[in-house]
C-alpha positions as CSV (number, residue, x, y, z in Angstrom):
1,M,71.4,-69.5,-52.1
2,I,73.5,-72.5,-50.8
3,L,71.5,-74.9,-53.3
4,K,71.7,-72.2,-55.9
5,N,75.6,-72.0,-55.4
6,G,76.2,-75.7,-55.2
7,R,74.0,-76.2,-58.6
8,E,76.0,-73.7,-60.3
9,V,79.1,-75.3,-59.9
10,I,77.7,-78.6,-60.8
11,K,76.2,-77.0,-63.9
12,K,79.4,-75.4,-65.1
13,E,81.7,-78.4,-64.6
14,A,79.1,-80.6,-66.6
15,E,79.4,-78.2,-69.3
16,A,82.9,-78.0,-69.2
17,V,83.1,-82.0,-69.5
18,A,80.6,-81.8,-72.4
19,E,82.7,-79.2,-74.4
20,L,85.6,-81.6,-74.0
21,A,84.0,-84.4,-75.7
22,E,83.5,-82.1,-78.7
23,R,87.2,-81.4,-78.9
24,L,88.5,-84.8,-79.1
25,N,90.4,-85.2,-82.0
26,D,93.0,-87.5,-83.9
27,N,95.6,-86.8,-80.8
28,F,93.2,-88.7,-78.6
29,V,93.4,-91.7,-81.1
30,K,97.3,-91.4,-81.2
31,A,97.4,-91.1,-77.4
32,V,95.3,-94.3,-76.9
33,E,97.5,-96.1,-79.5
34,M,100.6,-95.1,-77.6
35,L,99.1,-96.5,-74.3
36,L,98.2,-99.7,-75.9
37,E,101.8,-100.1,-77.6
38,C,103.7,-99.2,-74.4
39,K,106.1,-101.9,-73.5
40,G,106.9,-100.5,-70.1
41,R,105.1,-98.5,-67.6
42,V,102.9,-95.2,-67.6
43,I,104.2,-92.6,-65.6
44,V,101.9,-89.9,-64.7
45,T,103.1,-86.4,-63.4
46,G,102.0,-83.3,-62.6
47,M,102.1,-80.4,-59.6
48,G,99.5,-79.3,-57.3
49,K,96.0,-80.1,-58.0
50,S,97.1,-81.5,-61.4
51,G,99.3,-83.9,-59.4
52,L,96.5,-85.2,-57.5
53,I,94.3,-85.6,-60.4
54,G,97.4,-87.3,-61.8
55,K,97.5,-89.8,-58.9
56,K,93.7,-90.9,-59.7
57,V,94.6,-91.2,-63.5
58,A,97.7,-93.7,-62.7
59,A,95.1,-95.5,-60.3
60,T,92.4,-95.7,-62.7
61,L,94.9,-97.2,-65.6
62,T,96.5,-99.6,-63.1
63,S,92.9,-100.9,-62.0
64,T,92.3,-101.5,-65.6
65,G,95.2,-103.7,-66.4
66,I,97.9,-100.9,-67.6
67,A,100.9,-100.7,-65.1
68,A,101.0,-97.0,-64.2
69,F,102.3,-94.9,-61.2
70,F,102.7,-91.4,-60.3
71,L,105.7,-89.5,-60.4
72,H,106.0,-86.4,-58.2
73,P,108.2,-83.8,-60.7
74,A,109.7,-81.9,-57.6
75,E,111.0,-85.5,-56.6
76,G,111.8,-86.3,-60.2
77,V,114.7,-83.8,-60.4
78,H,116.2,-85.0,-57.1
79,G,116.9,-88.6,-58.4
80,D,113.2,-90.4,-58.9
81,L,114.0,-89.8,-62.7
82,G,116.1,-92.8,-62.3
83,L,112.8,-94.8,-62.4
84,V,111.9,-93.9,-66.1
85,R,112.9,-96.1,-69.0
86,A,112.8,-95.6,-72.8
87,E,110.2,-98.2,-73.1
88,D,107.8,-96.1,-70.7
89,L,105.2,-93.5,-71.6
90,I,104.5,-90.3,-69.7
91,I,101.4,-88.6,-69.2
92,A,101.8,-85.0,-67.8
93,I,99.3,-83.0,-66.6
94,S,99.5,-79.1,-66.5
95,K,96.4,-76.5,-66.3
96,S,98.7,-73.6,-67.3
97,G,101.1,-75.4,-69.7
98,A,103.9,-73.4,-67.7
99,T,104.6,-75.8,-64.7
100,E,108.1,-74.8,-63.7
101,E,108.6,-78.4,-62.1
102,L,107.6,-79.9,-65.6
103,Y,109.8,-77.8,-67.6
104,Q,112.7,-79.1,-65.2
105,I,112.1,-82.7,-65.9
106,L,111.0,-82.7,-69.6
107,P,114.5,-82.4,-71.1
108,V,115.4,-85.4,-69.1
109,L,112.8,-87.3,-70.0
110,K,113.4,-86.6,-73.6
111,R,116.8,-87.9,-73.3
112,I,115.7,-91.0,-71.9
113,G,113.3,-91.4,-74.8
114,A,110.0,-92.0,-73.3
115,P,107.2,-90.4,-75.2
116,I,105.2,-87.5,-73.5
117,I,101.4,-86.9,-73.4
118,L,100.4,-83.7,-72.2
119,L,96.9,-82.8,-70.6
120,T,96.7,-79.1,-70.6
121,G,94.2,-76.3,-70.4
122,Q,96.7,-74.3,-72.8
123,P,97.3,-76.3,-75.9
124,D,99.5,-73.8,-77.5
125,S,101.7,-73.4,-74.5
126,P,105.6,-73.6,-74.7
127,L,105.2,-76.9,-72.6
128,S,103.1,-78.2,-75.4
129,A,105.7,-77.6,-78.0
130,K,107.9,-80.1,-76.0
131,C,105.7,-83.0,-75.9
132,D,104.6,-85.8,-78.5
133,I,100.8,-85.5,-78.0
134,V,98.8,-82.8,-76.4
135,L,95.4,-83.3,-75.4
136,D,93.1,-80.1,-75.0
137,C,91.5,-79.8,-71.7
138,S,90.8,-76.2,-71.5
139,V,87.7,-74.7,-70.2
140,K,85.8,-71.4,-70.4
141,S,86.0,-70.7,-66.7
142,E,86.4,-72.2,-63.3
143,A,83.4,-72.9,-61.3
144,C,84.9,-70.6,-58.7
145,P,83.2,-67.2,-58.8
146,N,86.7,-65.5,-59.2
147,N,88.0,-67.9,-61.9
148,L,90.8,-69.2,-59.8
149,V,90.5,-72.3,-58.0
150,P,91.1,-75.2,-60.1
151,T,87.6,-76.9,-60.3
152,S,86.2,-77.2,-63.7
153,S,90.0,-77.7,-65.2
154,A,90.8,-80.3,-62.7
155,T,87.5,-82.2,-63.9
156,A,88.3,-81.9,-67.4
157,A,91.7,-83.5,-66.7
158,L,90.2,-86.1,-64.7
159,V,87.7,-86.9,-67.3
160,M,90.3,-87.0,-70.1
161,G,92.2,-89.3,-67.9
162,D,89.2,-91.8,-67.5
163,A,88.5,-91.4,-71.4
164,L,91.9,-92.8,-71.8
165,A,91.8,-95.5,-69.6
166,I,88.5,-96.8,-70.8
167,A,89.2,-96.3,-74.4
168,C,92.4,-98.7,-73.7
169,L,90.0,-101.0,-71.7
170,K,87.6,-101.3,-74.7
171,E,90.3,-101.7,-77.3
172,R,91.7,-104.7,-75.1
173,D,88.5,-106.2,-74.5
174,F,89.0,-106.1,-70.8
175,S,86.3,-108.2,-69.4
176,P,84.6,-108.2,-66.0
177,E,86.8,-111.2,-64.9
178,D,89.9,-109.3,-65.7
179,F,88.8,-106.3,-63.4
180,A,87.9,-108.8,-60.6
181,Y,91.4,-110.4,-60.9
182,L,93.0,-107.1,-60.1
183,H,90.5,-106.4,-57.4
184,P,90.0,-109.7,-55.3
185,G,89.7,-107.8,-52.1
186,G,86.8,-105.7,-52.9
187,L,83.0,-106.9,-52.8
188,L,82.8,-106.4,-56.6
189,G,86.0,-108.4,-57.1
190,R,84.7,-111.2,-55.0
191,R,81.2,-111.1,-57.0
192,L,82.8,-111.2,-60.4
193,L,85.2,-113.9,-59.3
194,M,82.8,-116.2,-57.8
195,K,81.5,-118.8,-60.0
196,V,77.8,-119.9,-60.1
197,E,79.0,-123.5,-59.1
198,E,80.1,-122.3,-55.9
199,L,76.7,-121.4,-54.7
200,M,74.5,-123.9,-56.5
201,H,72.5,-126.7,-55.2
202,T,73.7,-130.0,-56.5
203,N,72.6,-133.6,-56.5
204,S,69.8,-134.8,-54.3
205,M,69.1,-131.1,-53.6
206,I,68.0,-130.5,-57.3
207,P,64.2,-130.9,-57.8
208,I,63.9,-133.0,-60.9
209,V,60.6,-134.7,-62.4
210,R,59.8,-136.3,-65.9
211,P,57.3,-134.7,-68.1
212,E,54.9,-137.5,-67.3
213,T,55.0,-136.8,-63.9
214,A,51.6,-136.1,-62.1
215,L,51.5,-132.4,-61.3
216,R,50.6,-133.3,-57.7
217,E,54.0,-135.3,-57.3
218,T,55.9,-132.3,-58.8
219,I,54.2,-130.1,-56.3
220,L,55.3,-132.3,-53.6
221,E,58.8,-132.4,-55.0
222,I,58.9,-128.5,-55.2
223,T,57.7,-128.6,-51.4
224,E,60.5,-131.0,-50.4
225,K,63.5,-129.3,-52.0
226,R,62.3,-125.9,-51.1
227,L,63.6,-124.0,-54.1
228,G,60.2,-123.1,-55.5
229,T,60.8,-125.0,-58.8
230,A,61.1,-128.2,-60.3
231,L,63.2,-128.9,-63.2
232,I,61.7,-131.2,-66.0
233,I,64.1,-133.6,-67.7
234,D,63.7,-136.0,-70.8
235,N,64.9,-139.6,-71.0
236,D,68.2,-138.5,-71.8
237,N,68.5,-136.2,-68.6
238,R,68.5,-133.2,-70.9
239,L,66.4,-130.2,-69.4
240,V,63.1,-129.6,-71.3
241,G,61.2,-127.3,-68.9
242,I,60.7,-125.7,-65.7
243,F,57.6,-125.5,-63.5
244,T,57.5,-123.0,-60.5
245,D,55.6,-121.8,-57.6
246,G,54.3,-118.8,-59.8
247,D,53.1,-121.2,-62.5
248,L,51.4,-123.1,-59.9
249,R,49.4,-120.0,-58.9
250,R,48.8,-118.9,-62.4
251,L,47.4,-122.3,-63.4
252,A,45.1,-122.3,-60.2
253,E,43.4,-119.5,-61.0
254,K,42.2,-120.7,-64.3
255,D,42.1,-124.5,-63.9
256,E,40.1,-126.0,-61.3
257,Q,41.2,-129.4,-62.2
258,F,45.1,-128.5,-62.4
259,F,45.9,-131.4,-60.0
260,K,45.0,-134.1,-62.6
261,R,47.3,-132.5,-65.3
262,R,50.8,-133.9,-66.1
263,T,54.0,-131.7,-65.6
264,G,55.0,-131.8,-69.5
265,D,51.5,-130.2,-70.3
266,V,51.9,-127.2,-68.0
267,M,55.7,-126.6,-67.8
268,I,57.4,-123.5,-69.4
269,K,59.7,-124.9,-72.4
270,N,63.2,-123.8,-73.0
271,P,63.9,-122.1,-69.8
272,K,66.9,-119.6,-69.2
273,T,69.9,-121.7,-68.1
274,I,73.4,-120.8,-67.0
275,R,76.7,-122.6,-66.9
276,P,78.4,-123.9,-63.7
277,G,81.6,-121.9,-64.5
278,A,79.8,-118.7,-65.0
279,I,80.4,-115.7,-62.8
280,L,78.0,-114.9,-60.3
281,D,77.3,-111.6,-61.7
282,E,76.0,-113.1,-64.9
283,A,73.5,-114.9,-63.1
284,L,72.4,-111.9,-61.1
285,A,72.1,-110.1,-64.5
286,M,69.9,-112.8,-66.1
287,M,67.7,-112.9,-63.2
288,E,67.2,-109.1,-63.3
289,K,66.7,-108.9,-66.8
290,Y,64.1,-111.8,-67.0
291,S,62.6,-111.2,-63.4
292,I,63.2,-114.6,-62.3
293,M,64.5,-116.2,-59.0
294,V,65.9,-119.4,-60.1
295,L,68.4,-120.3,-62.7
296,P,68.9,-124.1,-63.8
297,V,72.6,-124.8,-64.1
298,V,73.3,-127.1,-67.1
299,D,76.3,-128.9,-68.8
300,K,77.2,-128.6,-72.5
301,E,74.5,-131.2,-73.1
302,K,72.0,-129.3,-71.6
303,R,71.8,-131.9,-68.4
304,P,71.4,-130.1,-65.0
305,V,74.1,-130.3,-62.8
306,G,72.8,-127.6,-60.4
307,I,70.2,-124.9,-59.6
308,I,70.9,-121.5,-58.1
309,H,68.4,-119.3,-56.4
310,L,68.6,-115.4,-55.9
311,H,68.3,-116.0,-51.9
312,D,71.6,-118.2,-52.3
313,I,73.2,-115.1,-53.6
314,L,71.8,-112.6,-51.2
315,K,72.9,-114.8,-48.4
316,S,76.4,-114.6,-49.7
317,K,76.4,-111.0,-48.9
318,L,78.0,-110.1,-52.2
319,V,75.2,-108.0,-53.3
């Protein structure tokens, strides 16, 4: 019974979110445009559970590069409205559309001149009529069996806030690097800020051979540098191929005379590469996508300047 109850709550809230997506209209587009055009700060406000959701919405906006903070409406009527400027944008959250504290601060916000976006479960409420944009966050019922505890409605408001934030993020081409600069203290931020050049092996540590090098010598080079691979360069020092431990095993299975071969005859041509200034997360993504352990690091002329191994990334404890 306990599992059944838990699953019912999750299903009801999931259904509420799915229905929310179908109701998005031009008001959502206008709200995103207002956020993008805002010259000041985004001020989120709401009471009770809506206030708690508002704090999360403000935090999400801030983490994606939009300056936002939460204003408690009860504190607002006791002086905190002095924080609001005409160039700011208000996001008010009210399930009922009849929150008394919001009614008290709305006339002041109107006089200041800050536009107001309302997230509400009652789009036809009197409060809605006082706002510039209304986003319908209504739900058929709460997940609570008595239809009282704000559950589905709180989730709907939270998801609408996330939708606004991420829609703005995409319109602004907010990159992983941008996210990392705002989160330097977290593990994800450090991983996104760290560059390949900070972890790569360089200079004499790079296993390098020529196409005409005997495969026996290439194997010795791989063994000495202990990176499981060798980079093959031409006479202009440009990368033309790669040969790995895995290539050696596959070659040994089908060619008994493999020791007599030249490296250029058995190398993998046009290997995947990365630039030294690329973020570490990009290197990880490439390794995962192509199921490889090593990436040659090359300059604009395709000359090797380093090599990065998956083990180096793992040892950094950033993943």
